N, C-alpha and C positions, 0 to 999 in steps of 0.2 A: 579362671582356668575351668573349662568343663570338661567330663568324660563321657564316655560312651562304650558299650561293646558292641563290636561289628563282626558280620560273618566274613570268613576268608576261605580260601580253598583248603587249609588244614583244619577248620573248626571257628572258633570264635577268639578273639582277642581285645584286650580292653586299649582304648586309645584315649588321649587327650588332645584338645585342640590348643595349637598354637599359630595365632592368626588364622591364614588360611590353609594350613597343613595338619594332618592328623598323624601324631608319633605314638607308635607302640608303647606301651609301659611295660610289656613283659610279663603281664597277668591275661588268663583266659577271659575273666570278665571284671567289672568294676565293682560288684556288690559288696566285697567284703574288706578291701585293702586301704589301709592307712595311707598310702603315700600318693592315692589320686582321690578327688573330691567323691564323695558319696552321693550319686545323682538320684538315689532313690528319694532321698528328702525332698530334692528339688523338682522331682518330677510330679509329685502329688498338688496337683492345682487346687484342690479343694475336697470337699466332703457333701455329699447329697443324700438322699433318701432312693433306696432301690426295695421294690416288692417282688421279690422273684417268686412268682405264681407258676408252679409246675402243673404241667398238664400230666397227671399222674397215671391215667389210664395209658398213654403212651410210654410214660418212663417205665413202667412197670412190664412191659411186654418184654424187654431182655435186663440182662445187667447192667446195660449202659444207662447212666442217669442223664446223659446230655441230650438224648432227643425228647426228653419231657420238659425242658428248658428253653429251647430254641424256638418257639412259636411267635409269629408277629404278635404283636400287641400283648404278650403275655407277661412282660416285666416294665410296668411303669416306673419311671425315673423323676425325682423332682421333689420339692417343687424350686429348690434353690440349690445354686452351687456355693457353698460355703467355704473361704479361703481358710487354710491352717492358720493363718495370723489372727484370725476372728474367732478361733475358739481355744478355750483352755486346754493346754496340753500341745498345740500346735499340730503337728503331723503324728502325734501320738493322743489324739484326745480320749477322754474318759467321759462317754455320752450315755445317758439312758436311751434305750430303743424299746420301743413297744408296738405292739399290734392288735388292734381291736376289729372285731367282726360285729356287724350291728351292734356296737355299743358294748361289747363283751371282750374283756381282756383276754388274749390267747397267749402272746408272749410278753415277756420284759426281761431285760438284762441290761448290762453295761458293755460299751466298747470294751472297757478295760479288762473283760474276761474272752476276748476274741483270742483264739489258739494261738494266731500270728498277727501282730500289728501292722499296720498299715505299710511301714517302712520296708517289713520283712518279705511282706506279699509282694510289693514290687520289686524287691531284690529278686526273688526267686522266679516270680513270673518272667521278669525280662532277661532271665537266663534261659527260657525256653520259648519265649516268642517274643518279637519286636513290639514294644508298647510305643504307640504314637499319640500325639496330642489328642486330646478327646475320647482316648480309650477309656471304659470302666471297668473296675473290678469290684464285683460283689464279694464282700467279706465273709458271707454265713450269716446263718439266722439263729435265734436263740431256740431252745428246747420250746415245743408247744406247737409244732406244725401239726395241721390235721390228720394226715397220713399217719402219725405215729400215737395217735388218740386210740384208747379203747372205748367204744368202737371207732374206726377211723371216721373223720368227720371233714367233709368237702364243701367247697364254696359252691354256692347256689345260685341260680339266676336272681337278680335283684339284691342281693346281699350287699352290705357297704363294709369295705375294708379301709382301715387307717391305720398305714404305717406312719409311724413318727420316731424321731431321732431328736433328741435335746440338744438346742442352739441352731438346729438346721431347718426344721419343721415337719409339718404333717402332708402326706401323700394321701390323698382320699379318692377312692375307685369305686364304682358300683360293678358288681359281676353282669357281664353281658355273656349268654350262651351264644356260641357261634351257629347262626341257622342252617349252616351247610352240614353240620356234624351227624 
């Protein structure tokens, strides 16, 4: 049996599939009920490395952070998708996360220290927006971002950034400035 949250004229409701029919469960969402499957865990196909490279000059123009995080080619992803079955801890793995810039360690932490574990993130986010196969949820970053350093330190043309997650792999990128900026 599979569960889902669907939008209705009156809001949302949780449903379960019985053959070709969707049957309402009496709940507004599927996220936290013991009497229907917890689809958040089943919805996690795997884990990868995401390097959230923010365009801080745009991000700091207003109090809205999103505009600095939505530029084409500013969020590399990869190099592998690793299934929960391949990781210790399954959908709640405890893995070391690190980031180096030109070989210098800038960030290191563990996924065990995330404010919200991956299952909780899927449960919450899926109550706000419809998640589809292939959607990526970036879970956050450890302390050590350049903007928070004293003085603030930003990536520059030619620098090499290596984001790595234990058991998944390393994502290596060279900073290339936009020639049209």
